[in-house]
N, C-alpha and C positions, 0 to 999 in steps of 0.2 A: 604767496611766498612759501617756499619749501622750508620745512623745519627739520633740522638734523636731530636724530635721536640722542637722548642724554647718554645712552650707552656708548655710542660712537664718540661723542664729544669728550668722554672721560678716558678714552684710550690715550696712552702716552704718545707725545710727539717725539720722534726719533731724530737726533741730530744727524744721523747717517743720511737721511733723505736730503737735507740741505747740503751736506758735503758732496753727495753724488751730483747734485745740480751744479755746484761750483766746479766740480771736476770736468763735467761735460762742457761747460762754458770755457774752461781753460785747459786745452789739450797738453799744455806744458807741465801739468801737475803729475808728480810721481805718486802713485797710490800704494799704500800699504793697508788698504781697507778691504780687499776682496775676501769674501767668505766662500769662494768656490775655486776648484782646481784651475790652474792656468794651462793644463795639458790638453792636447787634442784628444778626441775620441779615438780609442784603439782602432787600428786599421780593420780588424775583422768585423767590428761593429759598424764601421762606415760602409763596408761591403754589404752587410746585412740590411742596413737602411735602404740601400739601392735595390736590393732583391725584394724587399717587402713593399716597396713604394705603392704598388697598385693592388695590394692584397689585404689591406687593413682598414677599409673605409666603413666598417660597421662597429657598433657597440660591442663591448664584451659584457659578461655577467657582472653585476655590481660588486661581487667579491673578488673578481679577477678571473682570468683564464685558468681552467683547471690544470692544464699542463704547466703553467707558470707557478701556480701554488704548490704543485708537487715538487717542482725544482727548488722552490724556496724552502720547503720542508727538508729536502736533502741537504741544502746549504746550512740551515740553522742546526741540523743534527750534527753535521760534521764540524762546523766552525764554532758554534755557540753552545753545543751540548744540550740543546733544547729539543725534546721529542714532541713534535707537533704533527697534527694531521692537516690536510688542505682545508678542512672546515674551521681550523683555528686561525687561518690567514685571511686578511682582507687587504687587497692591493689598492693603493690610493695615488692621488696626484702629489707625490712627494710625501715625506714623513710628516710635514707640517699639517697636511690635510688629515692624516691619520691621527695626529694629536688632537686636532680640532674635533673630529668625529668622536673620539674617545671621551673627550671632555663632555660633549653633548649627551653621551650615553651613560655617564657615571656620576655627574655632579648636578644636583638640584640647586636651586637658588639658596645662597648663603652657606652651602656645605663647603668645607675648606679643603684646599690643597696646599701642601708645603712645597715651596720652590727654593732652589739655591740662589744665593745672593752674594757675589755677582753670578748671573746666569744669562743664557742666550736670550736676546731681546724679544724673540718671538713667543716665549713662554707666557708671560703675563697677559698679553692681549687675548690669547687663545682661551683663557679662562674667564677673563673679565667680560668677554662677549656673552657669556652664559650666566653672568651675575653670580659667579662662584665667589666664595670668600678666599682671600689670598693671605697666607702667612709665609714667612721666610725663615730659612736656617742659613746663618751667615758662614761664609768661607773666608779663611784668613791666610794671608801670605806666609806668616810664620809657621803655618802647618801645611805649606805647599798647596793651599786651597783644597785640602782633603776634607770632605764632610766629617763633622764631629757627631757621632751617634748620640752623645749626651745632649748636644745642642738641639738635634732633631727631636729628641724625646721631650725636651722642655717646651717646645713649640706646639706640641700636640694638645688639642682640645678633645677630650674623650667623647664629647657629644657631637662636635661639628666636623672634626678632621676625618676625611675619607681617603685621601690619596697623598703619597709622598712621590715627588718627581726626582729622579736621579739622571745625571748626564755625565757619561764617561765613555771615552775621553771627552773632556769638557771644552765647550766654547763659552767664555773666552780664555780660560786659564791654562788649558792643556793638561790638567790633572787627570790621572787615571786611578780610579778608586781601587784600593787593594781588596783582596778576598776577605781579609780579616774585618775590614770596615763593612763590606757588603754583608757579611754574615751577622754582624751586630745589628745592622739595619733590618735584616730579615727577622731577627728576634723581636724587634720593635713592631714590625708589621704584624706579626702573629699576636703579640701581646695586645695590641689595640685594634686588631682585625681590620687592617688597612689594605687598600690596593696600592700597587706601585707602578708608576709610569717610568720607563727607562729609555731615554733617548741615546741610541748607540750609533749615531750617524758616522762617527769617525772610528769605528771599531777596528778597521784595518790599518789605520795610520798611527803607528806606534814606534817608539824609539827606546834605545838603551835597554833592550830586553824586557820592556814593560809588557805585562800580560793583561789582555782584556777579559773581564769576567762578565758574562751575561747573568743578570740577576735571576732570570727565570730558570737558569740551570741549577741554582742552589736547591738543596733538599726541601721539597714541599712548597716551593715558591711559584711554580708554573700557574697554579690555579688562582693566584692573586696578582699576576704581573701582565702588564701591557708592554711589549717590546717593540720599539719603533726603529725601523731601518730605512735607509735610502740608497739609491744607486748614484746619487749626485757626487759623493766624495770619492768612493772607491773606484768608480768607473768613469769619472768626469762626464756624467750624463745630466748635469743640472737642467739643461733646457728641455729634456725629455719628461721632466716632472713625474718621477717614478719612485714610489716608496711602498711600504707595507707595515702592517702591525700584526704581531702574533699575540693572540689573547685567548683567555678561557672561552669555551664554546658559547655560552650564553652572551658574553660580551661581544664576541665576534659576530654573532647573528644580529645583535642590536646595531653594531657599527655598519654592517652590510645594509640593513634596512634604512638607516639614516643616510647612507651614501647615495641612495637613489635620489634624495632630495637636495643634494649638493651638486656634484659633478657627474652623477650617474655611475661613471666608471673611470678608471685611469685610461689614458689613450691606448688603444689597441696596438698601435705600432710600437709604443714604448714597452708594453708587456712582452711582445714578441722579441724585441731587442733585449729585454731583461733575461729571457730564456737563453739567448746566445751569450750574454755577458756572464751568466753563472757557469757556462761551460768553458770559459777562457782559462788558460793556464794562469797560475798566480803571478807569473813573471811580470805581467803588465802592471799590477799593483805594486809588487816588490820594487820594480825599477822606479816607479813614481815616488815611493816612500824614501828610497835611497837619495833621490834628488832633494826631496823635502828636508831630509836629515842634514844634507850638506848646507842648505840655506839656513836651517835652524841653528846649527852650530855657529855659523858666521853671525847671524842676527843677534843671538843671545850674548855672544862675546862682545860685540860692538855696543849693544845697549848698556851693558854693565860697565864697559870702558868709558862710555859717555857720562855715566853717573846716574843712569836710570835703572835702578835695581830690578832685575827680571828673573823670576824663577825659571828653572830649566823645564820646559814642557815635555811631558812623557808621551803626549799624543796630540792629535789634531795638527793645525798649522798656524798657531798664533803665539806671539810673545806678549805677555801682559805686563807692561812696564810701569814701575812705580815712579810717578813724577812729583810726589809729595814734597820733595825738597826744592822743587823748582816753581811749582804753581799749585794753588789750592783747588782751582777749577779745571777739571779735565776738558770741559767744553771750551773754555777760554783758550787753554793750551792748544787744542786741536784747530780752532779757527785762526789763532795767531800764527801757528805753524803753517797752515795752508796759505794764509795771506802773505807772510814774509818769506817763506822758503819753498812754497808750492809743493808741499808734501801733505798727503791726506792720511790721517790715522783715525781710528774710532775712539771717541772719548769714553772712558770707563763708566761714566754716569749712565750711559745708554744701557748698561747691563745690570743696573740696580744701584741702590745707595752705597753698598759696600764696594762698588766699582769706582766710586769717586776717588780721585788721586792716582788713577791709572790711565793708560792708553793701550788699546789693542793694536798690535802691528802684525799684519799677516805676512807669512813667507810663502804664500801661494802666489808668488810673483817671481819673475826671472831674476837671477842673482845680480846681474849688472844694475837692474832697477833698484834692488834692495841696497846695493853698495852706495849708489848715488843718493838715495833717499836718506840713508843713515849718515852720510857725510853732511847733508843739509840739516838734519836734526842736530848733529853735533854743533854746527855753526849757530843754530837757533838757541840751543841750550847755553852755549858759551857766551 
C-alpha cells in the first residue's frame, strides 16, 4: 500500500479545486474565479510561435537563454529601476517555480518567512514543502489592505525569521504598496538582516495613477531582494509557463543549480517568445489595462450597491468583497452561490484566516459575463 508523505498531507486543501470541478460539470456556471487574463495572445506573438515551431526542440541552459536574460536586464532597468546583469537572472517555468526554487535555496527547516494574510494561495504551500516556519502579518480592510510595518516588525523572531514576502500589486486585495511603506520595510530588513521576496506578477496592471515600486530598486536593497516576475499577466502567456527571478549573484547561482533538479529549464519556445514579447510596444498592455479598468469600475460599483463592501483595487484584476454582514463562512457563501445562482467566486478563507468574511471576484472576464454574474449575486444576497 502506498503511503503519502506527512508533508504532502499537511498541505492545505483549496476550495478552488472543488469549485473548478463543479464549473466543468455545469457549463451554465458564470465564473468570477479566473486568475488569468481572458485576452488572446497578441498577434505578433502568435506569428512568432508559428515561426519558431520547428526551431526550439532542445534544452536551454538552466539559467535561461543568454539573449533572453540580457533582454530581461534591459526591461528591469527601464521599467523597475533595477540594475542587474544576466548572471543575476534565472528564467523559470512561471514565477511560481522561481518562488519554489528560491525557498529551497534560502530557508532551512524551521527558519521562518513572514507572509501576508490574506495572501495568494500559492505562497503557503511553497514554503511548507520545505518545512519552513510560517508566520503572518495581517492586512486589514480599514487600511486598504496595506501592510503595516509595525505589524511586520512585531512578527519577527530575531533568531528564526529570515525572509519577508511582499506582493504588490496584491492578489487577492488589489493593494499597491506605497513607496513610504516600502522604505519603512526596507529599514526593518536592514535592522534584522532579512532577505525580501517580492512577487510583482501584476506590475503592469495599475489604475487611478497608482505607481508600482520594485523593492530591489530602493537604496541598498538589491543585495537582499529576490524579485519575481511572470509573462502570464502582462502578455496573456499563462500557458507558456514563463517567469524569472532577479536575485543577488550567490542566490541566483544556487537557484540555477537547483533548477537542474526540477524542470531543468524553462521551455525554449517560451523563452524565444519572451524575447519577442519584451520588444512589443506598450500599446498591447495599455489597451488590456484600459479594458480591465472599465470592468473594474463597473464591478466595484455594483458590489458596493449590492451591499458587499469592496475596497477600490489599485492593481491586479480582483475585487475583494466583504460578505461579513451576509454570512460568516466564505466557503459556505461560495458553495451556496454556486448551487443556487450558478456563479463561481473564490472564498476568502482560501487566502488565509484574515480572508474569512470575504470573496474574491475576478474581472478578468468579459463585461457581459460580469454583468450577469453580479445580477445573480444580487438576487442571492437579497
